[in-house]
Residue, then its C-alpha position, 0 to 999 in steps of 0.5 A: m818133547s811134546l808141550k804136555l810133557i813139558l807142563y807136567s815136568a814144569i809143575t813137578i819141578f816147580f812143586n819140588g822147588a817150593v818144597l826145597r825152599r820151605y824145607l831149607k828155611d826150616e819151615l817144614l816138618l818132614a817125618g813119617p807120612y809127611t815125606l810121602l806127601v812131598i815125593l807124591p806129585t813126582i811119583t804120580q806125574p807119569v800115572c796122570q800123564l797116562i790116565f788123564g793125558g791132555f790139558c784136563g789132566i795137566t790142570l787136575f795135576a796142578i791143582a792136586s800139587y797146590q792142594i798137597y803143598k798147602r797141606l804140607p805141616q809147618q815146622f814149629v818154631n824153636y824159641d830157645d835163644k830167640v830174642v824179641f824187642i817189643s816197644g810200648c810194654d806198658s799196657g795193651f797189646g805190647h804188655e800182653t804180647a810180653k807175657r805171652l811170648d815169655a810164657k812160650g820160652v822167648h827171651v823178651i826185652a820189654g820197651c816201657l815209657l814209664k819205668g817203675e810204674s805199674g805196668e812195667q812192674d807187672l811184667v817183672k813180677s808175673c814173667s819169668d827172669r828171661l824178661v827184661t824191661i828198659q826205658l824207651d820213648v820212640t819220640k826221642e832220638d837219644s832214647i832209641q839209641n840208648a835202647v839199641k846199645e842196652v838190647k845189644e848189651k842184653l843179647q850175650g851172643r844172640e841174635l835179635w830175632a824180631l822187633i815188635n813195634n807196638a807203641g802208639i797213642a789215640y785222641a778223638a775229636e772232630a777234625e775241625i777242632m782237634s788240637v794240632k798238638f794232638v795230631r802231631n803227637m800222634m804222627e810222632v809216636n804212631f808213624m815216626g816212632v816206628v820209623r826211628l825204631t826200625q831204622a835203628f834195629l834194622p842193622m841187627l835184623r839183617c844179620s839175624k835174617g829176622r822180622v818186623v812186626s808192627l801193630c797197625s790198625l783197621a783205621s789205616d783203610v777205614a775212615m773213622p768219624f772222630c779219628s781223622a789224625y789216628c786214621a792218617s798216622k796209621a795209614a802212613l804206617k801201613s804204607f811205610m811197612d808196604v814199602l819196607r817189606l819189598e825193600m827187605l826181600k833181598w835181605n830175607v827180613s820178613v816185614s808184617t803189619i797186624h791190623p787188630s779190631g777193637y779190643k779192650t785191653c785195659k782201662h787206658s787202651f784208647l790212649h796207649t796201645 
């Protein structure tokens, strides 16, 4: 068997294996003409060998197979019975994320620091009956354990599909004069709070092969004057999630970080995200 034939066959096998993996994970929409796209490399492999022959043909075949793979349609997520827990839903990104996911049919469990206040009440009034709120302070271990207990009760036989770590705070001052208390508060909420919450919910996410999504910041990579402690807390969060992503591969739990830029989410958005 020639080397060229081996390379052509390897590309085809790799393509089919990658497609099969996505299909088994319900990540592909295979219907109508898209099915033809899947089998196209297998059909055209002998033609490419005959017409192009050498290593130039192998390169073209590999590029064409990759382009086909990229264009295979993504399967839309079926939100029925999907349960998502979000921290920091009093305001900002967490508040809006809870509303958006609820509108898509997701069963949202919204963790709010201040139960009964305007942020939590707005969620209750503006969202469907699927959304429920619970009290959550990510700096307190007993609050997190109570949240885990409440979430398990509210799952009602379903699985936890995702944990969204959103709770965060920020204070601004030059590093020389920033109060150590403020530094400690930011590390407790932005980093340690995420660590505590993630560790508490990972057993459920391993069972469901779910996902951890953490709101990080561009400040994790960019030095910003007056934000030394905030940058440090987000850099710690990013590093933690980067390592966790590797460790969770064996459990098929996906780990993602979102790095939003500057958004005006509410009048208190700089202090609470």
